[in-house]
KEMAR-58911 format. One record per atom (N, C-alpha, C): y, x negated, z; residue in three letters; atom name. Coordinates in nm, 4 decimals. Atoms other than C-alpha are relative to their C-alpha. Layout:
BEGIN
+----------+----------+----------+------+------+
|       yy |       xx |       zz | type | atom |
+----------+----------+----------+------+------+
|        Y |        X |        Z |  ala |   CA |
...
+----------+----------+----------+------+------+
REM end
This chain:
BEGIN
+----------+----------+----------+------+------+
|       yy |       xx |       zz | type | atom |
+----------+----------+----------+------+------+
|   0.0802 |   0.1398 |  -0.0786 |  met |    N |
|   2.4969 |  -4.4970 |  -0.3785 |  met |   CA |
|   0.0648 |  -0.1318 |  -0.0665 |  met |    C |
|  -0.0460 |   0.1106 |   0.0355 |  arg |    N |
|   2.5705 |  -4.8419 |  -0.3722 |  arg |   CA |
|  -0.1164 |  -0.0731 |  -0.1081 |  arg |    C |
|   0.1418 |   0.0506 |   0.0654 |  leu |    N |
|   2.4339 |  -5.0968 |  -0.6012 |  leu |   CA |
|   0.0682 |  -0.1679 |  -0.0773 |  leu |    C |
|  -0.0876 |   0.1200 |   0.0099 |  leu |    N |
|   2.4872 |  -5.4574 |  -0.6847 |  leu |   CA |
|  -0.0244 |  -0.0177 |  -0.1653 |  leu |    C |
|  -0.0090 |   0.0534 |   0.1145 |  tyr |    N |
|   2.5437 |  -5.5205 |  -1.0532 |  tyr |   CA |
|   0.0172 |  -0.1311 |  -0.0660 |  tyr |    C |
|  -0.0188 |   0.1347 |   0.0373 |  ile |    N |
|   2.5047 |  -5.8372 |  -1.2137 |  ile |   CA |
|  -0.0044 |  -0.0222 |  -0.1744 |  ile |    C |
|  -0.0347 |  -0.0060 |   0.1522 |  asn |    N |
|   2.6537 |  -5.8804 |  -1.5809 |  asn |   CA |
|   0.0004 |  -0.1656 |  -0.0849 |  asn |    C |
|   0.0428 |   0.1507 |   0.0253 |  asn |    N |
|   2.4877 |  -6.2254 |  -1.7668 |  asn |   CA |
|   0.0686 |   0.0128 |  -0.1166 |  asn |    C |
|  -0.1140 |   0.0032 |   0.1439 |  ser |    N |
|   2.7458 |  -6.1266 |  -2.0926 |  ser |   CA |
|   0.0828 |  -0.0932 |   0.0450 |  ser |    C |
|  -0.1425 |   0.0844 |  -0.0260 |  gly |    N |
|   2.9909 |  -6.3954 |  -2.1727 |  gly |   CA |
|   0.0334 |  -0.0687 |   0.0908 |  gly |    C |
|  -0.0095 |   0.0602 |  -0.1677 |  gly |    N |
|   3.1279 |  -6.5365 |  -1.8506 |  gly |   CA |
|  -0.0706 |   0.0776 |   0.0933 |  gly |    C |
|   0.0878 |  -0.0309 |  -0.1341 |  gly |    N |
|   2.9283 |  -6.3024 |  -1.6157 |  gly |   CA |
|   0.0833 |   0.0222 |   0.0901 |  gly |    C |
|  -0.0344 |   0.0039 |  -0.1293 |  phe |    N |
|   3.0089 |  -6.1539 |  -1.3409 |  phe |   CA |
|  -0.0773 |   0.0955 |   0.0714 |  phe |    C |
|   0.0961 |  -0.0943 |  -0.0884 |  ala |    N |
|   2.8859 |  -5.9298 |  -1.0228 |  ala |   CA |
|   0.0543 |   0.0118 |   0.0994 |  ala |    C |
|  -0.0746 |  -0.0609 |  -0.0691 |  asp |    N |
|   3.0017 |  -5.6683 |  -0.8606 |  asp |   CA |
|  -0.0826 |   0.1024 |   0.0895 |  asp |    C |
|   0.0689 |  -0.1544 |  -0.0912 |  tyr |    N |
|   2.9164 |  -5.3625 |  -0.5950 |  tyr |   CA |
|  -0.0050 |   0.1077 |  -0.0976 |  tyr |    C |
|  -0.0050 |  -0.1380 |   0.0371 |  leu |    N |
|   2.8805 |  -5.0314 |  -0.7431 |  leu |   CA |
|  -0.0063 |   0.1175 |   0.0420 |  leu |    C |
|   0.0604 |  -0.0552 |  -0.0308 |  asp |    N |
|   2.8885 |  -4.7294 |  -0.6773 |  asp |   CA |
|  -0.0231 |   0.1434 |  -0.1250 |  asp |    C |
|   0.0990 |  -0.0776 |   0.0952 |  val |    N |
|   2.6364 |  -4.4612 |  -0.8745 |  val |   CA |
|  -0.0325 |   0.1312 |   0.0215 |  val |    C |
|   0.0750 |  -0.1253 |  -0.0261 |  asn |    N |
|   2.5225 |  -4.0879 |  -0.8946 |  asn |   CA |
|  -0.1625 |  -0.0078 |   0.0336 |  asn |    C |
|   0.1304 |  -0.0051 |  -0.0830 |  asp |    N |
|   2.2197 |  -4.0443 |  -0.7043 |  asp |   CA |
|  -0.0886 |   0.0823 |  -0.1685 |  asp |    C |
|   0.0889 |  -0.0147 |   0.1159 |  gln |    N |
|   1.9081 |  -4.0408 |  -0.9979 |  gln |   CA |
|   0.0553 |  -0.0276 |  -0.1504 |  gln |    C |
|   0.0251 |   0.0793 |   0.1324 |  thr |    N |
|   2.0785 |  -4.2456 |  -1.2268 |  thr |   CA |
|  -0.0995 |  -0.1191 |  -0.0609 |  thr |    C |
|   0.0888 |   0.0398 |   0.0922 |  thr |    N |
|   1.8469 |  -4.3961 |  -1.4829 |  thr |   CA |
|   0.0387 |  -0.1691 |  -0.0274 |  thr |    C |
|  -0.0415 |   0.1180 |   0.0818 |  val |    N |
|   1.8624 |  -4.7432 |  -1.6134 |  val |   CA |
|   0.1010 |  -0.0077 |  -0.1022 |  val |    C |
|  -0.1036 |  -0.0204 |   0.1704 |  ser |    N |
|   1.9420 |  -4.6184 |  -1.9528 |  ser |   CA |
|   0.1094 |   0.0374 |   0.0277 |  ser |    C |
|  -0.1507 |   0.0003 |  -0.0392 |  gln |    N |
|   2.2130 |  -4.4295 |  -1.8411 |  gln |   CA |
|   0.1096 |  -0.0805 |   0.0789 |  gln |    C |
|  -0.1008 |   0.0732 |  -0.0739 |  phe |    N |
|   2.3623 |  -4.6886 |  -1.6146 |  phe |   CA |
|   0.0066 |  -0.0999 |  -0.1270 |  phe |    C |
|  -0.0375 |   0.0957 |   0.1160 |  phe |    N |
|   2.3241 |  -4.9492 |  -1.9339 |  phe |   CA |
|   0.1107 |   0.0932 |  -0.0560 |  phe |    C |
|  -0.1458 |  -0.0984 |   0.0924 |  lys |    N |
|   2.5309 |  -4.6371 |  -2.1898 |  lys |   CA |
|   0.1030 |   0.0202 |   0.1260 |  lys |    C |
|  -0.1388 |  -0.0269 |  -0.0150 |  asp |    N |
|   2.7680 |  -4.5887 |  -1.9335 |  asp |   CA |
|   0.0961 |  -0.1479 |   0.0383 |  asp |    C |
|  -0.0565 |   0.1311 |  -0.0497 |  arg |    N |
|   2.8289 |  -4.9852 |  -1.8186 |  arg |   CA |
|   0.0351 |  -0.0653 |  -0.1463 |  arg |    C |
|   0.0233 |   0.0641 |   0.1156 |  met |    N |
|   2.7892 |  -5.0813 |  -2.1932 |  met |   CA |
|  -0.0145 |   0.0668 |  -0.1472 |  met |    C |
|   0.0278 |  -0.0640 |   0.0774 |  pro |    N |
|   2.8894 |  -4.8387 |  -2.4176 |  pro |   CA |
|  -0.0057 |  -0.0022 |  -0.1663 |  pro |    C |
|   0.0006 |   0.0427 |   0.1407 |  his |    N |
|   2.9018 |  -4.9952 |  -2.7624 |  his |   CA |
|  -0.0727 |  -0.1072 |  -0.0288 |  his |    C |
|   0.1108 |   0.1513 |   0.0313 |  glu |    N |
|   2.5867 |  -5.2731 |  -2.7094 |  glu |   CA |
|  -0.1059 |   0.1117 |   0.0009 |  glu |    C |
|   0.1257 |  -0.0554 |   0.0493 |  arg |    N |
|   2.2600 |  -5.1650 |  -2.8191 |  arg |   CA |
|  -0.0836 |  -0.0552 |   0.1442 |  arg |    C |
|   0.0842 |   0.0684 |  -0.1339 |  pro |    N |
|   1.9659 |  -5.2185 |  -2.4835 |  pro |   CA |
|  -0.1066 |  -0.0549 |  -0.1037 |  pro |    C |
|   0.1046 |   0.0961 |   0.1275 |  glu |    N |
|   1.7208 |  -5.3793 |  -2.7674 |  glu |   CA |
|   0.0396 |  -0.1743 |   0.0701 |  glu |    C |
|  -0.0768 |   0.1628 |  -0.0140 |  asp |    N |
|   1.9704 |  -5.6792 |  -2.7408 |  asp |   CA |
|   0.0256 |  -0.0432 |   0.1570 |  asp |    C |
|   0.0356 |   0.0667 |  -0.1692 |  tyr |    N |
|   1.8944 |  -5.7294 |  -2.3271 |  tyr |   CA |
|  -0.0938 |  -0.0024 |   0.0217 |  tyr |    C |
|   0.0955 |  -0.0316 |  -0.0854 |  leu |    N |
|   1.6940 |  -5.7806 |  -2.0966 |  leu |   CA |
|   0.0860 |   0.0479 |   0.1410 |  leu |    C |
|  -0.0782 |  -0.0516 |  -0.0889 |  ile |    N |
|   1.7530 |  -5.5484 |  -1.7829 |  ile |   CA |
|  -0.1145 |  -0.0267 |   0.1241 |  ile |    C |
|   0.0806 |   0.0188 |  -0.1114 |  arg |    N |
|   1.5911 |  -5.6106 |  -1.4686 |  arg |   CA |
|   0.0711 |   0.0741 |   0.1168 |  arg |    C |
|  -0.0439 |  -0.1057 |  -0.1633 |  val |    N |
|   1.5857 |  -5.4108 |  -1.1051 |  val |   CA |
|  -0.0471 |  -0.1065 |   0.0762 |  val |    C |
|   0.0060 |   0.1198 |  -0.1190 |  asn |    N |
|   1.5830 |  -5.6681 |  -0.8158 |  asn |   CA |
|  -0.1062 |  -0.0763 |  -0.0395 |  asn |    C |
|   0.0437 |   0.1017 |   0.0355 |  arg |    N |
|   1.4547 |  -5.9382 |  -1.0556 |  arg |   CA |
|  -0.1557 |  -0.0208 |  -0.0909 |  arg |    C |
|   0.1193 |  -0.0625 |   0.0846 |  gln |    N |
|   1.1597 |  -5.7421 |  -1.2078 |  gln |   CA |
|   0.0575 |   0.1324 |  -0.1555 |  gln |    C |
|  -0.0145 |  -0.1464 |   0.1332 |  pro |    N |
|   1.1880 |  -5.5561 |  -1.5768 |  pro |   CA |
|  -0.0381 |   0.0759 |   0.0368 |  pro |    C |
|   0.0370 |  -0.1968 |  -0.0708 |  val |    N |
|   1.1692 |  -5.1588 |  -1.5174 |  val |   CA |
|  -0.0050 |   0.0704 |  -0.1702 |  val |    C |
|  -0.0038 |  -0.1183 |   0.1788 |  pro |    N |
|   1.1197 |  -4.8766 |  -1.8130 |  pro |   CA |
|   0.1283 |   0.0283 |   0.0016 |  pro |    C |
|  -0.1448 |  -0.0471 |  -0.0272 |  arg |    N |
|   1.4212 |  -4.7510 |  -1.8961 |  arg |   CA |
|   0.0228 |   0.1594 |   0.0712 |  arg |    C |
|  -0.0396 |  -0.0979 |  -0.0910 |  asp |    N |
|   1.3815 |  -4.4391 |  -1.7064 |  asp |   CA |
|  -0.0584 |  -0.0241 |   0.1389 |  asp |    C |
|  -0.0166 |  -0.0173 |  -0.1366 |  tyr |    N |
|   1.3471 |  -4.5564 |  -1.3943 |  tyr |   CA |
|   0.1248 |   0.0279 |   0.0601 |  tyr |    C |
|  -0.0977 |  -0.0870 |  -0.0757 |  val |    N |
|   1.5577 |  -4.4103 |  -1.1454 |  val |   CA |
|   0.0482 |  -0.1277 |   0.1005 |  val |    C |
|  -0.0416 |   0.1234 |  -0.0847 |  leu |    N |
|   1.7568 |  -4.6877 |  -0.9599 |  leu |   CA |
|   0.0325 |   0.0810 |   0.1359 |  leu |    C |
|  -0.0066 |  -0.0425 |  -0.1503 |  gln |    N |
|   1.7442 |  -4.7011 |  -0.5695 |  gln |   CA |
|   0.1728 |  -0.0096 |   0.0801 |  gln |    C |
|  -0.0835 |   0.0917 |  -0.0492 |  ala |    N |
|   2.0436 |  -4.7861 |  -0.3266 |  ala |   CA |
|  -0.0233 |  -0.0895 |   0.0511 |  ala |    C |
|  -0.0169 |   0.1575 |  -0.0358 |  asn |    N |
|   2.0799 |  -5.1463 |  -0.2774 |  asn |   CA |
|  -0.1048 |  -0.0391 |  -0.0976 |  asn |    C |
|   0.0280 |   0.0397 |   0.1362 |  asp |    N |
|   1.9273 |  -5.2173 |  -0.6230 |  asp |   CA |
|   0.0979 |  -0.0985 |  -0.0597 |  asp |    C |
|  -0.0911 |   0.1145 |   0.0535 |  arg |    N |
|   2.0215 |  -5.5166 |  -0.7705 |  arg |   CA |
|  -0.0568 |  -0.0137 |  -0.1511 |  arg |    C |
|  -0.0155 |  -0.0561 |   0.1130 |  val |    N |
|   2.1040 |  -5.4615 |  -1.1416 |  val |   CA |
|   0.0014 |  -0.0951 |  -0.0862 |  val |    C |
|  -0.0362 |   0.1897 |   0.1268 |  thr |    N |
|   2.0854 |  -5.8189 |  -1.4192 |  thr |   CA |
|  -0.0510 |   0.1169 |  -0.0836 |  thr |    C |
|  -0.0134 |   0.0260 |   0.1728 |  ile |    N |
|   2.1644 |  -5.7456 |  -1.7607 |  ile |   CA |
|   0.0466 |  -0.1408 |  -0.0511 |  ile |    C |
|   0.0199 |   0.1428 |   0.0278 |  thr |    N |
|   2.1103 |  -6.0751 |  -1.9901 |  thr |   CA |
|  -0.0323 |   0.0272 |  -0.1233 |  thr |    C |
|   0.0912 |  -0.0208 |   0.1121 |  pro |    N |
|   2.1215 |  -6.0601 |  -2.3164 |  pro |   CA |
|  -0.0674 |  -0.0861 |  -0.0959 |  pro |    C |
|   0.1203 |   0.0685 |   0.0730 |  thr |    N |
|   1.8696 |  -6.1833 |  -2.5609 |  thr |   CA |
|   0.0112 |  -0.0735 |  -0.0999 |  thr |    C |
|  -0.0210 |   0.0224 |   0.0994 |  lys |    N |
|   2.0320 |  -6.2666 |  -2.8558 |  lys |   CA |
|   0.1976 |  -0.0202 |   0.0429 |  lys |    C |
|  -0.1301 |   0.0790 |  -0.0410 |  ile |    N |
|   2.3305 |  -6.5070 |  -2.8084 |  ile |   CA |
|   0.0915 |  -0.0373 |  -0.1138 |  ile |    C |
|  -0.0813 |   0.0124 |   0.1437 |  glu |    N |
|   2.6128 |  -6.5095 |  -3.1207 |  glu |   CA |
|  -0.0052 |  -0.1677 |   0.0133 |  glu |    C |
|  -0.0182 |   0.1548 |  -0.0260 |  gly |    N |
|   2.6236 |  -6.8960 |  -3.1979 |  gly |   CA |
|  -0.0876 |  -0.0820 |  -0.0261 |  gly |    C |
|   0.1573 |   0.1067 |  -0.0258 |  ala |    N |
|   2.2851 |  -6.9944 |  -3.0899 |  ala |   CA |
|  -0.0849 |  -0.0129 |  -0.1437 |  ala |    C |
|   0.1010 |  -0.0216 |   0.0762 |  ser |    N |
|   2.0446 |  -7.1003 |  -3.3323 |  ser |   CA |
|  -0.1516 |   0.0064 |   0.0185 |  ser |    C |
+----------+----------+----------+------+------+
REM end
């Protein structure tokens, strides 16, 4: 299934991705950002915060935004 992924980390980017059916938000995060901690990010689907066990649907819009920015006070 296809969804829109918006990554606001660093320079940021947006792209359409194909993911497997029954992919959860947690699995999506692990696949896309394997060396990062989910606790350091706000993850939204269709502009709404969701639990990590939320199952992604076709045409969802997933946004990952860091909550901690290096160098910021």
